matplotlib code that plots the C-alpha trace (Angstrom):
import matplotlib.pyplot as plt

x = [0.0, 2.8, 4.7, 1.5, 1.0, 4.6, 4.3, 1.2, 3.0, 6.1, 4.0, 2.2, 5.5, 6.9, 3.7, 3.7, 7.4, 6.9, 4.0, 6.1, 8.9, 6.5, 5.2, 8.8, 9.5, 6.3, 7.2, 10.8, 9.6, 7.3, 9.8, 12.8, 10.7, 8.5, 9.8, 9.1, 5.7, 4.7, 5.8, 4.1, 0.9, 0.6, 2.2, -1.2, -3.8, -6.6, -5.1, -5.9, -2.9, -4.0, -7.1, -5.0, -2.6, -5.5, -7.0, -3.6, -3.3, -6.8, -5.9, -3.0, -5.4, -7.5, -4.5, -3.5, -7.0, -6.2, -2.8, -2.1, 1.7, 2.0, 1.0, -1.4, 0.9, 3.1, 0.3, -0.6, 3.1, 3.2, 0.1, 1.9, 4.9, 3.0, 0.3, 0.0, -1.1, -4.8, -5.2, -3.0, -5.3, -8.4, -6.9, -5.8, -9.3, -11.1, -8.4, -9.2, -12.9, -11.8, -9.3, -11.7, -14.8, -13.5, -12.5, -15.7, -17.9, -15.6, -16.2, -19.9, -19.5, -17.5, -20.3, -20.2, -17.6, -15.3, -15.7, -14.9, -11.7, -10.6, -11.0, -9.1, -6.3, -6.4, -7.5, -7.2, -10.3, -12.4, -10.7, -11.4, -14.9, -15.6, -14.3, -16.6, -19.5, -22.0, -21.3, -20.5, -19.8, -17.2, -15.7, -15.3, -13.8, -11.5, -10.0, -9.0, -7.5, -5.3, -3.9, -2.8, -4.3, -3.9, -6.5, -7.6, -8.5, -10.4, -12.5, -13.1, -14.3, -16.8, -18.2, -18.4, -20.3, -22.8, -22.0, -24.0, -21.8, -22.6, -21.8, -18.7, -17.4, -18.1, -16.4, -13.5, -12.7, -13.1, -10.7, -8.2, -8.0, -4.7, -3.0, -4.4, -3.3, 0.0, 1.4, 0.2, 1.9, 4.9, 5.3, 4.7, 7.4, 9.9, 12.5, 13.2, 12.7, 13.6, 10.8, 7.9, 5.4, 7.3, 8.0, 4.4, 3.0, 5.3, 4.1, 0.4, 0.7, 2.5, 0.7, -2.8, -2.0, -0.1, -2.9, -5.6, -3.6, -3.0, -6.6, -7.6, -5.2, -6.6, -10.2, -9.6, -7.8, -10.7, -13.1, -11.1, -11.0, -14.8, -15.3, -13.1, -14.9, -18.3, -17.0, -15.7, -18.9]
y = [0.0, 2.4, 1.6, 2.3, 5.6, 6.5, 5.6, 7.8, 10.7, 10.2, 10.1, 13.3, 15.1, 13.9, 14.9, 18.4, 18.8, 17.9, 20.3, 23.0, 22.4, 22.5, 25.9, 27.2, 26.0, 27.7, 31.0, 30.8, 30.3, 33.3, 35.6, 34.6, 35.0, 37.9, 40.3, 37.9, 36.9, 40.5, 41.6, 38.7, 38.9, 42.6, 44.3, 44.9, 45.1, 44.8, 41.7, 38.0, 37.3, 39.4, 37.3, 34.1, 35.5, 36.3, 32.9, 31.3, 33.3, 32.3, 28.7, 29.2, 30.5, 27.5, 25.2, 27.1, 26.5, 22.7, 23.1, 24.3, 24.6, 27.8, 31.2, 33.0, 36.1, 34.3, 34.4, 38.0, 39.0, 37.1, 39.1, 42.3, 41.4, 40.4, 43.0, 46.8, 47.6, 48.3, 45.1, 43.1, 44.2, 43.2, 39.8, 39.2, 40.1, 37.8, 35.1, 35.3, 34.6, 31.5, 30.5, 30.7, 29.3, 26.0, 24.7, 26.2, 24.0, 21.0, 21.7, 21.5, 17.9, 17.2, 18.3, 18.4, 15.6, 17.5, 20.6, 18.7, 17.2, 20.7, 22.2, 19.3, 19.9, 23.7, 24.4, 28.2, 27.9, 26.8, 29.4, 32.3, 31.0, 31.1, 34.7, 35.7, 33.4, 36.2, 37.4, 34.9, 37.6, 39.1, 35.6, 35.0, 38.5, 38.2, 34.8, 36.2, 39.5, 38.0, 35.4, 32.9, 30.0, 28.7, 30.0, 26.7, 24.8, 27.9, 27.9, 24.1, 24.8, 27.5, 25.3, 22.3, 24.3, 25.5, 29.2, 31.4, 31.7, 35.4, 36.5, 34.2, 35.7, 39.3, 38.8, 36.9, 39.6, 42.3, 40.6, 39.8, 43.3, 44.2, 40.9, 41.2, 44.8, 44.6, 41.5, 42.7, 46.0, 44.3, 42.2, 45.2, 47.2, 44.4, 45.9, 48.5, 47.1, 50.5, 52.3, 53.8, 51.5, 48.4, 49.5, 50.6, 47.3, 45.4, 47.7, 47.2, 43.4, 43.1, 45.9, 44.6, 41.2, 42.6, 45.1, 42.3, 39.9, 42.5, 43.4, 39.7, 39.2, 42.3, 41.4, 37.7, 38.8, 41.1, 38.2, 35.9, 38.6, 39.1, 35.3, 35.0, 37.9, 36.3, 33.0, 34.8, 36.8]
z = [0.0, 0.9, -2.3, -4.3, -2.5, -3.1, -6.8, -7.2, -5.5, -7.6, -10.8, -9.8, -9.2, -12.6, -14.4, -12.8, -13.6, -17.2, -17.4, -15.8, -18.3, -21.2, -20.1, -19.7, -23.2, -24.5, -22.8, -24.0, -27.6, -27.4, -25.8, -28.0, -31.1, -30.0, -32.6, -35.5, -34.1, -33.5, -37.0, -38.7, -36.6, -36.0, -39.0, -40.3, -37.6, -40.1, -41.7, -41.1, -39.0, -36.0, -35.3, -35.6, -33.0, -30.7, -31.1, -30.4, -27.1, -26.1, -26.7, -24.3, -21.7, -22.2, -21.8, -18.7, -17.2, -17.1, -15.4, -11.8, -11.8, -13.9, -12.8, -15.1, -15.0, -17.5, -20.1, -19.4, -19.8, -23.2, -24.3, -23.3, -25.3, -28.5, -28.8, -28.4, -24.9, -25.4, -27.5, -25.0, -22.1, -24.1, -25.0, -21.4, -20.1, -22.6, -22.0, -18.3, -19.0, -20.9, -18.2, -15.3, -17.1, -18.2, -14.7, -13.3, -15.4, -14.9, -11.1, -11.7, -12.6, -9.4, -7.1, -3.3, -3.0, -5.3, -3.2, 0.0, -1.5, -2.7, 0.8, 2.3, -0.2, 0.1, 3.7, 3.1, 1.0, 3.9, 6.2, 3.7, 3.1, 6.9, 6.9, 4.1, 4.7, 5.0, 1.4, -1.3, -3.9, -1.5, -0.9, -4.7, -5.1, -2.0, -2.8, -6.2, -5.2, -2.4, -4.8, -2.2, -4.0, -7.5, -9.9, -11.4, -8.1, -7.0, -10.2, -9.8, -6.2, -7.1, -9.8, -7.5, -4.8, -7.4, -7.4, -9.7, -12.9, -13.6, -10.0, -10.0, -13.3, -12.2, -8.8, -10.4, -13.0, -10.4, -8.1, -10.9, -12.4, -10.6, -11.8, -15.3, -15.7, -13.8, -15.6, -19.1, -18.6, -17.1, -20.3, -22.5, -20.8, -20.2, -22.5, -19.8, -16.3, -14.8, -16.7, -14.7, -16.4, -15.4, -11.8, -11.4, -12.6, -10.1, -7.3, -8.2, -8.4, -5.1, -3.3, -4.0, -2.5, 0.5, 1.4, 1.1, 3.2, 5.9, 5.9, 6.1, 9.1, 10.9, 10.5, 11.4, 14.6, 15.5, 15.0, 17.2, 19.9, 19.7, 19.9, 23.0, 24.6, 23.9, 25.5, 28.6, 29.0]

ax = plt.figure().add_subplot(projection="3d")
ax.plot(x, y, z, "-o")
ax.set_aspect("equal")
plt.show()
């Protein structure tokens, strides 16, 4: 039994490592050939090649939705490198919809048992849900903006618990705005890492998560204090 369990864990590690290496290879190909791809795809914004490039990026977002080991910021940065900034932000936003929708509806098929397994694997989900249990929209928004959990299991969870898709999508996009904007701008301005745009994008990405986590810690501490006071009363 132990050997079987070890074999499963080893196979999972190997699988995740191979997926990680695949994504590194994809990112490297895009970045090393970004000038050629950009010239070919975006030389004429009214031509046929631009829609092809957009569809290719959306396919990468769809692929990302099925893997946990890669941060979505890599895809946003690739968008920023390939497209002019307004178009890059639009592709990143639409790609986010694709990325969070696929696992959401896969989660619907998992049901309650799937949700239970996800909270067992990611205990922070249950903790944050308890913190936000009076407002599901806020819970869906908050878990995205703090970014402490991988995007794909979170999407699976909300699908598994039967969350309303429209509310889920609105809360998700609202919570991910800092990440979408920051990493897309970061990729767009990566030629000069000392530029105001690049530095501002780094500050926004880090600042949004830090402020949310500090706020979460403060409110949680107050709730614990109030709970202890009620017990001692």
